[in-house]
NULUMFI-700854 format. One record per residue (C-alpha): z, y, x. Coordinates in Angstrom, 3 decimals. Last residue first. Layout:
R        pz        py        px
R         Z         Y         X
...
END
This chain:
R        pz        py        px
R    21.536    16.086    -0.684
R    21.872    19.771    -1.529
R    22.349    21.436    -4.882
R    21.106    24.846    -5.968
R    22.388    26.304    -9.224
R    20.695    27.841   -12.215
R    21.418    29.196   -15.703
R    18.762    30.242   -18.188
R    18.350    33.587   -19.935
R    15.100    34.810   -18.448
R    13.279    37.552   -20.331
R    16.607    39.219   -21.090
R    16.795    40.214   -17.442
R    19.207    39.782   -14.556
R    18.122    40.988   -11.124
R    17.294    39.131    -7.927
R    15.833    41.702    -5.507
R    12.547    39.854    -5.127
R    12.227    39.341    -8.877
R    14.182    37.245   -11.338
R    17.735    35.946   -11.620
R    19.172    32.870   -13.318
R    22.773    33.222   -14.456
R    25.037    30.918   -12.479
R    25.932    27.239   -12.734
R    28.785    26.077   -10.525
R    28.386    24.548    -7.029
R    31.025    21.867    -7.619
R    30.138    21.159   -11.247
R    26.476    20.967   -10.314
R    27.281    18.620    -7.430
R    29.304    16.315    -9.703
R    26.511    16.280   -12.276
R    23.900    15.415    -9.628
R    25.982    12.539    -8.276
R    26.706    11.159   -11.745
R    22.976    11.206   -12.549
R    22.147     9.391    -9.292
R    24.794     6.737    -9.991
R    23.510     6.246   -13.533
R    19.986     5.645   -12.183
R    17.303     8.251   -12.657
R    13.891     7.814   -14.320
R    15.107     5.608   -17.177
R    11.759     6.138   -18.931
R     8.907     7.636   -16.929
R     6.142     9.209   -19.023
R     2.870     8.910   -17.151
R    -0.130    11.197   -16.597
R    -3.405    10.410   -14.813
R    -5.714    13.373   -15.278
R    -7.806    11.699   -16.495
R    -6.163     8.549   -17.887
R    -3.536    10.211   -20.100
R    -0.164     9.273   -21.614
R     0.396     5.969   -19.770
R     3.968     4.765   -20.259
R     5.879     3.862   -17.098
R     9.174     2.007   -17.436
R    12.069     1.989   -14.976
R    14.390    -0.818   -13.866
R    16.857    -0.193   -11.035
R    17.973    -2.718    -8.424
R    20.873    -2.930    -5.973
R    22.999    -0.085    -7.257
R    24.465     3.222    -6.108
R    21.283     4.544    -4.526
R    18.292     2.342    -5.367
R    17.736    -0.665    -3.110
R    14.874    -2.118    -5.160
R    12.875    -0.549    -7.981
R    11.883    -2.919   -10.791
R     8.847    -1.644   -12.670
R     8.174    -2.255   -16.370
R     4.674    -1.104   -17.295
R     3.574     0.282   -20.659
R     0.006     1.051   -21.772
R    -0.145     3.817   -24.400
R    -3.453     5.167   -23.086
R    -5.429     2.476   -21.264
R    -6.095     1.248   -17.697
R    -3.699     3.374   -15.667
R    -2.891     2.307   -12.123
R     0.062     3.827   -10.249
R    -1.340     5.732    -7.317
R    -1.577     4.441    -3.735
R    -3.172     6.740    -1.205
R    -6.868     6.741    -0.406
R    -8.495     7.222     2.991
R    -9.208     3.605     3.974
R   -10.505     2.558     0.548
R    -8.381     1.260    -2.290
R    -8.306    -1.709    -4.705
R    -5.169    -2.203    -6.795
R    -4.015    -5.792    -7.315
R    -3.011    -8.109   -10.175
R    -3.030   -11.902    -9.796
R    -3.801   -13.951   -12.930
R    -2.563   -17.475   -13.569
R    -1.320   -16.380   -17.026
R     0.582   -13.485   -15.443
R     1.074   -14.048   -11.710
R     3.797   -12.983    -9.284
R     2.466   -12.034    -5.857
R     2.679   -14.712    -3.162
R    -1.088   -15.227    -3.470
R    -1.676   -11.728    -2.107
R     0.715   -11.979     0.832
R    -0.951   -15.254     1.834
R    -4.404   -13.661     1.693
R    -3.241   -11.272     4.379
R    -2.843    -7.484     4.661
R    -1.585    -6.814     1.141
R    -0.027    -3.342     1.418
R     2.824    -2.797    -1.044
R     2.154    -0.162    -3.723
R     4.265    -1.705    -6.494
R     1.200    -3.042    -8.358
R     0.260    -4.685    -5.021
R    -2.129    -3.082    -2.564
R    -5.620    -4.201    -1.628
R    -7.938    -3.022     1.132
R   -11.479    -1.949     2.086
R   -13.209    -0.752    -1.086
R   -15.912     1.737    -0.062
R   -18.782    -0.447    -1.342
R   -17.987     0.313    -4.987
R   -20.183    -1.597    -7.430
R   -16.997    -2.757    -9.189
R   -18.049    -6.439    -9.204
R   -19.766    -6.342    -5.809
R   -17.002    -4.464    -4.033
R   -14.393    -6.724    -5.643
R   -16.217    -9.897    -4.570
R   -16.387    -8.606    -0.995
R   -12.677    -7.772    -1.002
R   -11.871   -11.219    -2.383
R   -13.929   -12.950     0.314
R   -12.284   -10.782     2.992
R    -8.871   -11.955     1.791
R    -9.993   -15.544     2.158
R   -11.096   -18.018    -0.491
R   -11.049   -21.666    -1.570
R   -11.363   -22.887    -5.180
R   -13.357   -19.804    -6.112
R   -11.540   -17.034    -7.967
R   -12.563   -15.893   -11.414
R   -12.595   -12.110   -11.195
R   -11.097    -9.696   -13.720
R   -12.319    -6.114   -13.397
R   -10.131    -3.218   -14.498
R   -11.405     0.359   -14.376
R    -8.872     3.205   -14.434
R   -10.010     4.348   -10.986
R   -10.006     0.781    -9.548
R    -7.730    -2.023   -10.722
R    -8.724    -5.575    -9.694
R    -7.513    -8.475   -11.840
R    -7.748   -11.720    -9.855
R    -8.009   -15.140   -11.454
R    -6.720   -18.580   -10.545
R    -7.811   -21.996   -11.823
R    -7.297   -23.951    -8.590
R    -6.071   -22.829    -5.204
R    -7.370   -23.175    -1.638
R    -6.363   -20.609     0.926
R    -8.466   -19.283     3.803
R    -7.323   -17.308     6.818
R    -8.369   -14.033     8.413
R    -6.651   -13.257    11.740
R    -3.234   -11.607    11.741
R    -1.369   -14.747    12.818
R    -3.802   -15.231    15.784
R    -4.871   -18.691    16.728
R    -4.337   -20.707    19.894
R    -8.073   -21.266    20.241
R    -8.809   -17.587    19.773
R    -6.258   -16.725    22.426
R    -7.939   -19.079    24.903
R   -11.338   -17.484    24.248
R    -9.969   -13.974    24.693
R    -8.399   -14.969    28.021
R   -11.675   -16.508    29.218
R   -13.625   -13.399    28.251
R   -11.167   -11.194    30.107
R   -11.432   -13.442    33.178
R   -15.238   -13.254    33.135
R   -15.100    -9.478    32.813
R   -12.885    -9.287    35.908
R   -15.132   -11.699    37.842
R   -18.191    -9.575    37.052
R   -16.454    -6.328    37.966
R   -15.362    -7.746    41.322
R   -18.862    -9.055    42.057
R   -20.301    -5.625    41.269
R   -17.973    -4.089    43.837
R   -19.566    -6.258    46.610
R   -17.178    -8.074    48.927
R   -18.653    -8.044    52.452
R   -19.066   -11.267    54.374
R   -18.362   -11.187    58.106
R   -20.987   -13.041    60.084
R   -19.591   -15.456    62.618
R   -20.922   -15.031    66.135
R   -21.930   -17.999    68.224
R   -22.497   -17.354    71.874
R   -25.478   -19.017    73.469
R   -25.078   -20.785    76.777
END
C-alpha cells in the first residue's frame, strides 16, 4: 500500500512583490476613477482673454472655449518664448494652482491678469510701463480690515515703485506713540558712539 505524501508549497519572495505591486496599481486605478481635487480640470468659457506678465513683457492671449491650467501654461510658454514658465500667481501674489482659482480672479474687459513664474522665482510686482499706476487692496492690516495703497512705476530696470499711502493711520499712530515713549536722541557715529557735526539727526529704536 503506497503512502501519499502532500507536497508543501513554498512562497517565493518574487510572488509577494508581484502581488504587492498589483495591489498598488489597483489602488491607484480606483483613486483615479474617484477623482482627485488637485488633478487638472478643464473649464469652458466664451470670449475671455489672459494677460500674462513676464519680466516687464505683457502678452495677451485669446483663450480657447475650453482650457485647463496646463493649456494656459503651454500657451504662455509659446507666446513668451520662455520654456521655464511653470506657474501663475495673481496680481496680489497668490498662487493659482487650479484653473478654477484663475477664473475666479476679477476681470477687466473680460481679461484675466496673471504673472508667470518658474519654480525658483519669487513674486515681484509687475511693471509694464513707466508711470503705470496700480491700486492694491491689502487685507487684514493692523488696526483696520482693509488698506488701499497705490504703486506707481518709476523704473522698469531696476524695478522701482513709489508707494502712496504706505502705512495705515493705525500703524502711523503706533510708531508715533513709540517714538514719544522712547524719546528721540542725538544720532551718534563710530564704534564708540560720539557726536559730530557731520551727523546732526536724531534717532530712536522702537520695538514691535
